[in-house]
Structure formats: C-alpha cells, structure tokens
C-alpha positions in Angstrom: 0.1 -0.1 -0.1 1.3 3.6 -0.8 0.9 5.5 2.5 1.1 9.2 3.2 2.6 9.6 6.6 1.8 13.1 7.8 4.1 14.3 10.4 6.3 11.3 9.3 9.4 12.9 10.3 8.7 13.2 14.1 9.2 10.9 16.8 6.6 8.2 16.4 6.2 9.2 12.8 9.8 8.3 11.6 9.7 4.7 13.5 6.4 4.1 11.6 7.7 5.1 8.4 10.6 2.5 8.8 8.2 0.0 9.9 5.8 0.2 7.2 8.5 0.0 4.5 10.0 -3.0 6.3 6.4 -4.6 5.9 6.0 -4.1 2.3 4.3 -0.6 2.1 5.6 2.4 0.3 5.5 5.3 2.8 5.7 9.0 1.6 6.5 11.4 4.3 4.6 14.9 4.5 6.1 17.1 7.2 6.7 20.8 7.6 9.8 20.0 9.6 8.9 22.3 12.5 9.1 19.5 15.0 10.4 16.8 12.8 13.9 16.0 11.3 14.8 15.1 7.8 17.6 13.2 9.3 14.9 10.9 10.9 13.7 9.6 7.3 17.0 9.1 5.3 16.2 7.4 2.1 12.5 8.1 2.0 10.4 10.4 -0.1 9.9 13.7 1.9 7.4 16.3 0.8 8.0 19.5 2.8 4.6 21.1 3.6 2.1 22.3 5.9 -1.0 20.6 7.2 -2.9 23.9 6.2 -1.7 23.7 2.5 -4.7 21.8 1.3 -3.6 22.4 -2.4 -0.3 20.8 -1.7 -1.8 18.0 0.2 -4.3 17.3 -2.9 -1.2 17.4 -5.2 0.8 15.2 -3.1 -2.3 12.7 -2.7 -2.8 12.7 -6.5 0.8 12.6 -7.5 1.8 9.8 -5.5 -1.5 7.8 -6.0 -1.8 7.6 -2.1 -4.2 4.7 -1.0 -4.1 5.6 2.9 -2.8 8.2 5.3 -1.4 7.9 8.7 -1.5 11.1 10.8 0.7 12.2 13.5 1.0 16.0 12.7 -0.2 17.5 15.9 1.3 19.6 18.8 1.3 17.5 21.9 2.5 19.5 25.0 -0.3 19.7 27.8 1.1 22.8 29.4 1.5 24.6 26.1 -1.8 23.7 25.2 -3.2 25.5 28.4 -1.3 28.6 27.8 -1.6 28.6 23.9 -4.9 27.2 23.1 -5.2 28.9 19.6 -2.1 27.2 18.5 -3.7 23.9 19.3 -7.1 24.3 17.9 -5.6 25.9 14.7 -3.2 22.9 14.1 -4.7 19.9 15.6 -8.4 20.7 14.4 -8.4 22.9 11.6 -5.3 21.5 9.9 -6.9 17.8 10.2 -9.9 19.2 8.7 -7.7 20.5 5.7 -6.4 17.1 5.5 -9.7 15.3 5.6 -11.1 17.8 2.7 -7.9 16.9 0.9 -8.6 13.3 1.1 -12.1 13.6 0.0 -11.0 15.6 -3.1 -8.7 12.8 -3.9 -11.0 10.0 -3.0 -8.5 8.7 -0.4 -10.9 6.7 2.1 -8.4 5.1 4.7 -6.8 7.0 7.6 -5.0 6.0 10.8 -5.0 8.9 13.5 -2.6 9.3 16.3 -5.1 10.0 19.2 -4.2 9.9 23.0 -5.4 8.5 26.3 -5.6 12.3 27.3 -9.2 12.2 25.7 -10.2 10.2 28.8 -9.0 13.0 31.3 -9.0 11.7 34.9 -10.3 8.1 34.7 -13.2 6.7 36.7 -11.4 3.5 37.0 -8.0 1.9 36.1 -7.1 0.0 33.6 -8.8 2.2 31.3 -10.8 0.6 28.6 -12.6 2.2 25.5 -16.1 2.2 27.4 -14.9 4.9 29.7 -16.4 8.4 29.2 -14.0 10.8 27.5 -13.8 14.1 29.2 -10.4 15.7 28.8 -9.1 18.2 31.1 -6.8 20.2 28.8 -7.0 21.8 25.3 -4.6 19.1 23.9 -6.9 16.1 25.0 -9.8 18.3 23.7 -8.5 18.7 20.2 -7.7 15.1 19.8 -11.3 14.3 21.0 -12.7 16.8 18.6 -10.7 15.0 15.8 -12.1 11.7 16.8 -15.7 13.0 16.5 -14.8 14.6 13.0 -13.8 11.0 12.0 -16.9 9.5 13.3 -18.9 12.0 11.4 -17.0 11.8 8.1 -17.4 7.9 8.3 -21.2 8.2 8.7 -21.5 11.0 5.9 -18.8 10.2 3.5 -17.6 6.5 4.0 -14.3 7.3 5.3 -12.5 4.4 7.0 -10.5 5.3 10.2 -8.9 3.9 13.2 -8.4 6.3 16.0 -5.3 4.8 18.2 -5.4 6.1 21.7 -1.7 6.1 22.9 -0.5 5.8 26.4 3.2 6.8 27.2 5.2 6.4 24.0 8.8 5.7 24.9 12.2 4.1 23.7 14.0 4.3 20.2 15.1 2.2 17.4 17.2 -0.8 18.5 19.8 0.4 16.1 20.3 3.6 18.0 20.0 5.9 14.8 16.6 7.3 15.3 14.9 8.4 18.6 13.3 11.0 20.8 14.5 14.7 20.1 12.1 17.3 21.6 12.7 21.0 22.5 11.7 21.3 25.3 11.7 18.0 26.4 8.9 16.9 28.4 8.8 13.3 28.6 10.3 11.4 31.6 12.4 9.0 30.3 14.6 11.3 28.1 14.6 14.0 31.0 16.1 11.2 33.3 18.8 10.3 30.6 19.7 13.7 30.3 20.6 13.7 33.7 22.8 10.7 33.5 24.5 12.4 30.6 25.2 15.3 32.7 23.0 17.7 30.7 20.8 18.4 33.6 21.6 18.6 37.3 18.5 16.6 38.2 15.1 15.3 37.6 12.3 16.6 39.6 9.5 14.2 40.8 6.4 15.8 41.1 4.3 14.4 44.1 5.4 11.8 46.4 1.9 11.3 48.2 -0.2 9.6 45.6 -2.1 6.4 46.5 0.3 4.2 44.6 3.1 1.8 46.0 5.8 4.4 46.4 3.8 7.5 46.3 4.6 8.4 42.8 2.6 8.6 39.4 2.2 5.4 37.6 2.2 5.6 33.8 1.8 2.7 31.1 4.9 3.0 28.9 4.7 1.5 25.3 7.7 1.3 23.1 7.6 3.3 19.9 8.2 0.2 17.8 5.1 -1.5 19.2 3.2 1.7 18.4 4.4 1.5 14.7 3.4 -2.1 14.4 -0.2 -1.1 15.6 -0.4 1.4 12.7 0.4 -1.2 10.2 -2.0 -3.7 11.7 -4.7 -1.0 11.8 -4.1 -0.2 7.9 -4.8 -4.0 7.3 -7.8 -4.3 9.4 -9.6 -1.3 7.8 -10.3 -3.3 4.9 -13.0 -5.0 6.8 -13.5 -3.1 9.9 -14.0 0.6 8.7 -14.1 2.4 12.0 -12.4 1.8 15.4 -11.1 3.4 18.4 -8.5 1.4 20.4 -6.2 1.9 23.3 -2.4 1.2 22.9 -0.9 0.3 26.1 0.9 -2.6 27.8 -1.8 -3.0 30.7 1.0 -2.6 33.1 2.2 0.6 34.8 5.5 1.9 36.3 5.9 4.6 39.0 8.3 7.5 38.4 10.6 5.9 41.1 10.7 2.6 39.2 11.6 4.4 35.9 14.3 6.3 37.6 15.7 3.1 39.2 15.6 1.2 35.6 17.6 4.3 34.2 20.1 3.8 37.2 20.5 0.3 36.4 20.8 0.4 32.5 23.1 3.6 32.5 25.4 2.7 35.6 25.1 6.3 36.5 24.2 8.2 39.5 20.9 10.1 38.8 20.1 13.1 41.3 16.5 13.5 42.2 14.6 16.4 43.6 11.1 16.2 45.0 8.6 18.8 44.3 4.8 19.2 44.9 2.1 17.6 42.6 1.3 19.2 39.4 -2.2 20.0 38.9 -4.3 17.6 36.8 -1.8 14.8 37.1 -3.9 11.4 37.8 -2.2 9.0 40.2 -2.5 6.2 37.7 -3.0 6.0 33.6 -2.9 2.3 32.5 -4.5 0.9 29.6 -6.6 -2.1 29.1 -5.4 -3.1 25.8 -7.9 -5.9 25.2 -9.6 -4.4 22.4 -6.5 -3.9 20.3 -5.6 -7.5 21.1 -8.8 -8.6 19.8 -9.4 -6.4 16.9 -5.8 -5.9 15.6 -4.2 -9.0 16.7 -1.7 -6.7 18.5 0.3 -7.6 21.5 3.5 -5.3 22.5 6.6 -7.1 21.9 9.2 -4.6 22.8 7.8 -2.9 25.8 9.3 -4.2 28.8 10.7 -1.1 30.8 14.2 -2.6 30.5 14.1 -2.7 26.8 12.5 0.8 26.6 15.3 2.4 28.8 17.9 0.4 26.9 16.9 1.6 23.4 16.3 5.2 24.5 20.0 5.0 26.2 21.5 3.6 23.0 20.0 6.5 21.1 20.9 9.2 23.6 24.6 8.2 24.1 24.9 8.2 20.1 23.0 11.4 19.9 23.4 13.6 23.2 22.4 16.7 21.2 19.6 14.7 19.4 19.7 14.9 15.4 22.0 18.0 15.7 24.8 15.7 17.0 
C-alpha cells in the first residue's frame, strides 16, 4: 500500500515510516519539519509541506497515488496547550480538517489517526478501557477528541474508513540507535532522566510523592515506539474489513516514576540526582491501559515494551546522539 505519513519526520512518525517500509508498504513522508527532522527519514521520499496547505496535500495525494494516510501531525504539549490553546485548535483541529478535505477531493478513504489517552481526562477506573467516558481536562486532549468526533462524522456521511489509536506513554527508540526522541523542550520522563545521566541536567524533579500508589509517585503505562508503529500497520490492514475503530494502545502494566528512575540507574550505571516537588495540577495517580480491544481487533500485542528494553534502546540513542539530530 502507498501511504502518506503526515508528520512522518517526527518521533513516532519516523519509526512508523521505517516499520511500514519493512512490511512491504511504500511510505511517503509529509512534514513541515517544525518539529520533525529530515535526518529521521533518510532514504524516504519527503514532501516538505504544512497541514494547512490543502492544495499541496491534494497534489501530493494525487501525484503519489496515495491509498491511505497515517496522521501524526499534531502539537502535543499539555502545558503549552493550556497557555496557547489557539495554536492547538488551529493545527490539531483545523489542520486535520484540511487534510480530510484533501482526502475527500482525491478519493482517499482510509486514515489511521494518532490519538491519545488524554481524551479520557481523569479516569473513573484503572485500567482504562474504551467504554470509559471521554472528558479531557486540557485543550490538547480536547483537540484530539474533536478530531475523533470529526472522523466519526466523516465515516457516517462520506464513508471514510478510520482507526483512532489512543496512545498511552510512547517511549524508547530504534534498537539500531539511529533514530529516537528529540524534543525541544523535552517533556517526557525517560529522556529527561537520561539527560541527567549524561550530565546535561543537574537533576530530575519528581512531582508528588503522596499519591495512592506503591511508592507515592505517579504510575504510567509505557509503550515502546516500535510497538506503536506495528499497531499502525495492523490498523491499515484491518480497515479493509473493519471500517471504523477506536482502540487503546498500552501494555496493561504501569511503572511509577521511581521505578523508571531506578531502571535508568541500572541501565546507565550512573548516578541520577532527584529532587522532590509538589504535585502538578491535573496529574492523575495512575494511567494504565486495558489493551484487550487492540488485542482482539488488531491481533496486536506489544513485544518490545518491557521497561528494561524501553530504557536500553532510549539510552543507546541518547549516547550516540547526545544533542539529538544536531549531533
């Protein structure tokens, strides 16, 4: 299948591009490189373009005879979405609308969408399954939920086939150590801890030690980026006979902040200084997926997502690229 990967030069997108190619598909990368890197997709066709440029999207879809789209092109910083909501509404919602309109104009009827567990907000119960109410508590989560609703409406009205994949905490890097996570600013726990191990930060701050968890720190469900990539490829296959789906992507097992830091100390063999701070507003004690629907509908089971493997592959990347793609 010839697939347009929108946002394909970013973290999850670049790993998915490589996975699609290794499984017989022909990925075409579409990215404005504001958050992505050309170095993350060497050897692949790259169209440098913006999500709002509907004419370029239509030209790209037609010229490359695209059969399906995988959509990663979103802003995804929760704090920034609170301080700059207009940026998130414009890109994540309006930009996606332009993409869907371009797909309609070119009769491209399949899309796999990068959604998030942030659409659930603070969960009523853990582990979280897809029957739980979606009540996001920040603009980022709301924009992703709005796109899910858009996909549902386009499916009913225009026959669009879609899969909305609700990620939990993406982590890790390519086992080859050549592509990985490079964000500015960095907001994800594992890269921050590894930056302390590299001496790039003085310490990692643990926000909250009085949560109702085993060690008082927040628990999250970490999923290796290659397992996420595999789910996208499986979803593309499944859309042929299941034209609409929303599924959680997680392991069903969570690790606390303290457990993650301990794993980073074991893997790196380095001291990692920790400071303790107050809770951050809106941080639920636990976010852990129930992945049963993904197992059932996609035949998907994470194979790379042990905490040890996640940290080891991330460490391989950071050791080889201490300044990210600028190294």
